matplotlib code that plots the C-alpha trace (Angstrom):
import matplotlib.pyplot as plt

x = [73.8, 76.6, 77.7, 80.4, 81.4, 80.1, 76.7, 76.5, 77.5, 74.9, 72.1, 73.0, 73.0, 69.6, 68.2, 69.4, 67.8, 64.6, 64.8, 65.5, 62.6, 60.2, 61.4, 60.8, 57.3, 56.4, 58.0, 56.0, 52.7, 53.2, 54.4, 52.0, 48.9, 50.2, 51.3, 49.1, 45.6, 44.0, 44.3, 47.8, 48.3, 51.4, 53.5, 53.4, 52.5, 55.3, 53.6, 53.3, 56.9, 58.1, 55.9, 57.2, 60.9, 60.4, 58.4, 61.0, 63.9, 62.1, 61.3, 64.9, 66.2, 63.8, 64.9, 68.6, 67.9, 66.1, 68.8, 71.5, 69.5, 69.1, 72.8, 73.7, 71.5, 73.1, 76.6]
y = [-3.7, -5.5, -8.6, -9.8, -13.4, -13.9, -12.5, -14.8, -17.8, -16.9, -16.5, -19.9, -21.5, -20.0, -21.1, -24.7, -24.7, -23.5, -26.3, -29.0, -27.7, -27.7, -31.3, -32.7, -31.0, -32.6, -36.0, -35.9, -35.2, -37.7, -40.6, -39.9, -40.0, -43.1, -45.1, -44.1, -45.2, -45.2, -43.2, -43.5, -44.8, -44.2, -46.2, -47.0, -50.6, -52.6, -52.3, -48.5, -48.1, -50.2, -48.2, -44.9, -46.0, -47.3, -44.2, -41.8, -43.7, -43.8, -40.1, -39.3, -41.5, -39.7, -36.3, -37.2, -38.6, -35.5, -33.2, -35.1, -35.0, -31.2, -30.8, -32.8, -30.7, -27.5, -28.7]
z = [26.9, 28.6, 26.6, 28.8, 28.9, 32.4, 31.5, 28.5, 30.6, 33.1, 30.6, 28.9, 32.3, 33.1, 29.8, 30.4, 33.8, 32.3, 29.7, 32.2, 34.4, 31.5, 30.5, 34.1, 34.1, 30.8, 31.8, 35.1, 33.4, 30.6, 32.8, 35.6, 33.2, 31.6, 34.6, 37.5, 36.7, 40.2, 43.4, 44.5, 48.1, 50.3, 47.8, 44.1, 43.1, 41.5, 38.1, 38.5, 39.7, 36.7, 34.3, 35.7, 35.4, 31.8, 30.8, 32.2, 30.5, 27.1, 27.5, 28.2, 25.3, 22.9, 24.1, 23.7, 20.2, 19.2, 20.6, 18.7, 15.5, 15.8, 16.6, 13.5, 11.4, 12.6, 11.6]

ax = plt.figure().add_subplot(projection="3d")
ax.plot(x, y, z, "-o")
ax.set_aspect("equal")
plt.show()
């Protein structure tokens, strides 16, 4: 099997893309279920918009905190 640096870089990039895609999917499901309680119209209400923004920010903050914790444990 070819273990070239280019292949390793490519595989790492693909793994990161998959992780981002998975995070976006989870974020979308969690925040949608939490913030959108009725049938959405053509626009979100101001409370739905604020909830989605806050939910997404908290999700990203928590994800970064967990990632930093795992990195510190590996060192």
